[in-house]
N, C-alpha and C positions, 0 to 999 in steps of 0.2 A: 339438649346441649351438649352435656358430657358425653353423650354418646359419639357425638359426631368430633369431638375432641380426641376420642381414644382410637377412633378408626382409624384405618390405614390411608396414608396420602396418596393420593393418586400423581403427585407432583413428580417430575423426573429428577433423578439424584444429581447434586451439585457435582459439576464436572471437579477433577482432582486438580487440574490446572487449569484455569479459565483464560490465561495467557497464552498457551500452545495453541496455535492454529495453523491450517494449511493455508498458504497464500497463493494469487495466483502469480503467474511470470512477471507482472509488472511491480507487483507488492513485494515480490521476492528481491526484484533489481533496487526497488528504493530501500527495503531493509539491508540490503547488502551494501549499497552505497553508503547509507548512515552509518553501518557499523564499522568500515573502512575509514570514513572521515572522523569517527571518533577515535579508533585507535592511533591514527596519525596527528590527532590534536589539531585537525582542521575546524574552521567554522562549520555549523551544523543548520546554518539559516537557510530557507527554502531555495534562494536563488543559488547558493553556492551548491548545493544539493542537486539541485535541477541541472545545473551545468555538467556535474560530475557522473549525472547518469551514464552518460554517452562512453566514459572510460571503465565502467563494470558490467558491460553487456556479456553475456556468454556467446560463446561462438555461434555465428548466423543469427543474432539477433542485432538491428538496428534501431535507435530511437531517434524519432523526429520530433521537434517543438515548433510547433505553427498553429494557426488558427484552426479549429474544428467546429462544425456547425453543433448547435445544442437544441434542446428540445422545442425552444420557442423560435426556432427558423433565425438565431443571431450567428455570429460568429465570434468566439471566444479563443483564448489562449489555450493551448491544451498538449497533451503529451500521448505520442502515438508509438506504440510498440510494434515491430514489423518481424517477422522470422523468415529466414530464408526459404523460398520455395510458396510463398503466399503473396498474393497481389494486394490484398487488404489488410490493414492492422489486427493483430489478433488482441490486441487490448487497447483501449483508449479513455484517456482520463482527463479532465478539466484541470487547469492549474489551481483553480481554488478547492478542489476536491483535493490535489496532491499536497495543498497545504496542511488541509486538515489532517490526513493521513500521516502525514509528516510529524506532525504535533505527537497523535497517538504513539508512532514508532518511537520516539524520542523517550517518551513514558514508560515504554515496554524497555527499553534500554537501560533506563533508570532502575528499573526492578531487577535485572539481572545482575 
C-alpha cells in the first residue's frame, strides 16, 4: 500500500484557472450581455437578459426567441442564433438551459 502512495499519480494536473474557458458564440453573447447589464446596473434576471440578447449581437448575427423542437418531440421555448449566410441556426438553446447557464455566468462574474 505504501508503494502505491509513493508512486507517481496518473491524474492530469489541475488547471491553473478552472474558470477560464472558451465559449461558443451563443454563450459568448450571453456573457457579453450579462456583463453589460451588470456594468449599467440593470437587472440580471433571466427574462431581462433574454430580451437584451438582440441588442448585443455581433455584426451579421441575429437572435430569435421562439418554440423549438426538443428530444422528445415536443415544442418548448428556445433561443436560436443565426449568422448571415447560413439558413439554419448555428446554435440552439432551450430557455430552461439558458436559465441554468445564466446562473453559472452570474457566479463567474462575482468571482472576477
